[in-house]
N, C-alpha and C positions, 0 to 999 in steps of 0.2 A: 495203665496207671502205675501198678506195682512195679512193672518192669522198668518204667521210666524213673521212678524213685530209686530203684536199686542201682541203675546205671549212674544216676547223679551222685548217690552215696559212694559208689566205687570211685568215681572221679574225684570226689571230695577227699577221700582217704589218700589218694595219690598226691593231691595238692598239699595236704597237711604234712604228710611224710616228707615231701620235698622241702617244705618250709622249715621243718625241724632240722634237716641236714644242712641246708644252706645257711640258716640263721646261726647255728652253732659254729660252723667253720668261719663265717664272715666276722662274727663278733670276736673270735679268737685271733683273727688276722689283723685286728686293729693295732695301730702302733702304740697305743697307750698300754702301760703296764699296771695292772691293779696292785701289785705288790709295792710298787713305788708310791702309789697314791695313798695306800693305807699305812705304809711304814712311815710316811712323811718325807717331805722333800729333802730334809737334812739328814736322812737316815744313812747309815753306813752300808757297805756292800753286804756285810754279814747280816745286818738287820733285814735288808731287803730279801736276801736268800732265805732267811728264817721265815719271813712272811710269805714268800712264794711257796715254801714247803707247807705251811699251815693252810694255805688256800688250795693246795693240791695242784699248783701250776708247774711243779717240778716233774710231774708225770708226762708221758708222751700224749700227744694230742688225741690219738685214737683211744688211748686208755681213758682219758677224760671224757671222751664221747661215749664210751661204753658205760661209764659210771652215770653219766647224764641220762642215757636211755633207760638204765635200770631204775633210776629214781623216777623218771617220767612214767614208766609203766606202773609204778605204785602211786601215781597221782601226786608226786612231789616235784614241784617246779624249782626247788632249791630255796636258799635263804638269801635275802638281800643283805649285802655287806654294809650298805649305807643306812638302812633303817633298822637292821637287826631282826627283822620279822620274816616269816615265810613269805615267799613271793605270792603264793596262792592267796594268802590272807590279805596282803597289800592290794592285789588286783581286785579281789572280791569287795574290798572296802571302797576302792576308788572307781570301779567300773560303773556303778550307778550314776555317778556325777558326770562321767563322759557320755553315757547313753542319754541322760536327761538333756544335756546340752545339745547333743546331735539331734535328738527327736524334736526338741523345741525349735531348733533352726530349720529342720525339714518341714515342720508344720507352718512356720512363718513363710518359707519359700513356696510351699504348695498353695497357701491361701492367696499369695500374690501372683505366683507364676502361672497357674492354670487359667484364672480369669484373664490375665494379660495376654497369654498366648491365644486364647479363644477369640478375644476381642480383636487382636491384631490380624488373625486369620480371616475374620469377617470383613475387615477393611484393609486388604493388602495394598501396600504402597501409599497408604495415607500418612499423615503426620504422626499419628499414634503408632503406627507400625514402624516407622523409621525411628521414633524415640525408643520403642521397645528393643529394637535391634541394637541401638547404640548402648543402651543400659546393659543389655545382655553381654555385649562385647567387653564393656568396662568391668563387669562383674567377674569375668574370667581372667582378664588381663592383670588386674590389680591384686597383688599378694594379700592373703588374708591377714597377716600380721600387720601390714601397713594400714589396711582398712581398720583394724582394731585400734591401732595407735591413733589414727585420725578421729575415730568416734570418741575415744577417751579424751582426746584433747578438746574436742568441741563440746561434748555433752557433760563431761566431768570437770575439766579444768576451766574452760571458758564460761559455760552457761551454768554449771553447778546443778544440772537436772538429774544426773546419774550419781549413784553412790560410789564410794571408793572401791576400786577393784580388789576386794579382799576375799574372793572365793565365792562360795555358795551362799553365805550369810554375812551380814555385817557384824560389827563388833558387839552390838548390844542385843542381838537376836539369838535365840536358842533353836536348835533343829527340832523338827516335829518328831513325834513317835515313829520309829522305823516300821513301815508296813511294806511299801514297794521299793524303797530306796530312792524314789523320785520325790524330792522335797515339795515340788508343786502339788503333786497328787496326795502325798501324805498329809500336808497341811490342810488340804480340803477335806480329806477323810477324817481328820482329827477335829475339824471344825475350828480352825485357827486362822481367821482371815488376816490378822496382822502378820503372822508368819508367812502366809501366802504372798502378801504384798511385799514383804522384805525379800523373799526368794525371787519373786518376779522382777523386782528392781535390780537384783544382782545378776540375773541371767539374761536380762534384756539386751544389753550391749554385746556380750559375746555371742548370743544366739543371732542377733542381727548381723554381726560380722560374718558368721558362717552362712546365714540366709542370703546375704548379698552375693556370696560366691555360688550358692546352690541355685538361686533363682534363674541364673543365666541359662544353663542347660535345660531346665524345665520349660522356660518360655520358648526356647528355640524348638525343642521337641514337640511341644503342644502346638505351636504355630504351624510347623511343617506337617504334622499329622492331620490337623484340622483343615488346612488348605487342600490336602489331598482328598479328605473325606467330603468336603463341601463341593468339590468339583466332580463327584461321582454321579453315575446315572440315577442311583436310587434317591439321592437328594433332590435331583431335578424332578423325579416322579413325585416325591413327597411334597414339593412346592406346587405341583400341578393339581394335587388332589382337591383342595389345598389343606395343609396342616398349619398350625400356628408356628411362627418363627422360632419361639423358644423351644417348642417340642422338637422341631427339626434339628436345631443346633445342639441342644443338651442331650436329647435321647438318641437320635439317629446318628448325627455326625460325631459327637463326642463318644458315643458308645463304640463306634467303629475305630475311633482314634485312641481308644483306651489302652490297647496292647503296647504300642511304643511308649506311651506315657508311663505305664506301669514299669516297663523295663528301665526307662530313664530314672524314675524315682528310686528304684533299687540301686542303680549305679551311683546316683547322687548320694544316697545314704552311705554307700561304701566310701565314696570320696570324702565325705564329711568326717567319717571316723578317722581318716588319716590327716585331714586338714586341721582338725581341732587340736593337734599337738602344739602348734605355735600359738594358737588362740588361747589355749590353756595357760601357757607361759605368760602371755601378755596380760591376762586378767587374773593371774594367780588362782586359776581354777584347779581344785584338787582332784584331777582326773588321772586316768592311766597314761595319758600323753605326757603330761609334765613329769610324772613318775619315771617314765622311760627316758626322757631327756636327761633328768638328773642322774639316773643310773648310767647312761651312756657317757656323760661327762666324767664320771668317776671310774669308768671302765669296769662297772659292776655287771658281769655277764648275765647272771641268772635273771634279774628283772627285765633286761632287754629281750632275752630269749622268751621269757614268759609273756611279755607284752606282744611280741610278734606272733607267738603261737595263739594267743587268745584272739587277736585281730583276724588271723587266718580262719579260726573256727567261726567267728562271727560272720566273716565274708561268705564262707561256704554255706552256712546255715541261711543267711539272707538270700543268697542266690537260689537255694532250694525252695525257699518260701515264695520268691518271685516266680519261679517256674510253676509252682502249684497254683498261684494266683492267676497266672496267664491261662493255665488249663481250665480253671473254673470259669474265667471270663469267656474263653473260646475253646471248647473241647476239641475242635478240629485240629488244634496244634499237636494233639497226641499222635494223630495219624501222620502228621508231617515229621 
C-alpha cells in the first residue's frame, strides 16, 4: 500500500511539473499582448513599451520563467492584473463555488445514472434500455453551453420557474456564514432554510446542465459492468440457491461492478471540473472557470497559470483518492 501511494505521488509530481512548464510557455506564446490591453487600444508605442517594462515582459522568456519558479516555490502564484488581487486569494475565494457546482452536478448524475444503468442492464434490448442509450448519446453529443442556454430559455425566459442567472445567490439574499464554503451546506449548518432554498434555486439549472453531460458516461459504464456481472457464474449460482432478486442485483452483481463504476465517477468528476468553465459563463457563476476565461481574454498570464496549476493538483489528488477507494473495495488490485 505504502509503495503504491509513493509511486502514485511520484507520478503526480512529474505531471504537475510538466503542467507548470507547458502552461507557462503556452500562455506566453499567445498572440495577445498584455501591455497593449492594459495600456489601452489608443496608447502610443512609448506607452506600450513602458507598460511592457512595468509588467516585466521586456525580459527574456527564460528569465521570466525563472522569476515565476522562484515565486511559485514561495507559494506565490502572482498577482492578477485584471482584479488587482493575488491569484492565490482569487482562486481560494472562487474555488468553493466551482467545487460546489461540480459536486452537486455529480450527485444529480449519480442519483439518476446508477439506477438507470442497473435497470437497463436487467432488461437489455428493451424499450427502456434503448431510451437510456439514446439519452446517454445525446448527453455526450450536445455541448454543455448549448444545454445551459436551452434550459435558461425554457425554465427562466418562457416558464419563469427558475431565478435569473445571477450567480450563487439572487439579488435580495445574503450568503450564509462561511463554514465550508459550500453555500448549500453552510445554510443548513447555520439553520437558514430560506437561504438554502435561494441557493438551491440558483444552482439547480447549472448543476442540471452539467449533470446531463455527466449522466451519459455513468449510465453506459454502469450498464456495461452490470451486464457482465449478471451473466457471471456466481450470479447463476445465487439464483439457484435461491436468493432474493434485490440481494442478487444490489449486493452481488453491483458489488462486483463497483470498480469500473468508481473509476468512471472519478473520470466524470475530472471532466466536470473542466466542463464547468463554459457553464459558469452562461450562468454568471463566480467560479474559477469564469475567472480564468476573463483572464485569458485580457492576456493576464498569472491567473491562467494559477488556474491550470490548481486544476492539475485537483486532478492528481482525485486520481489518488480513486486508486485508494478501489484498493479498499478490492484489495486484490494491489497485487495486480
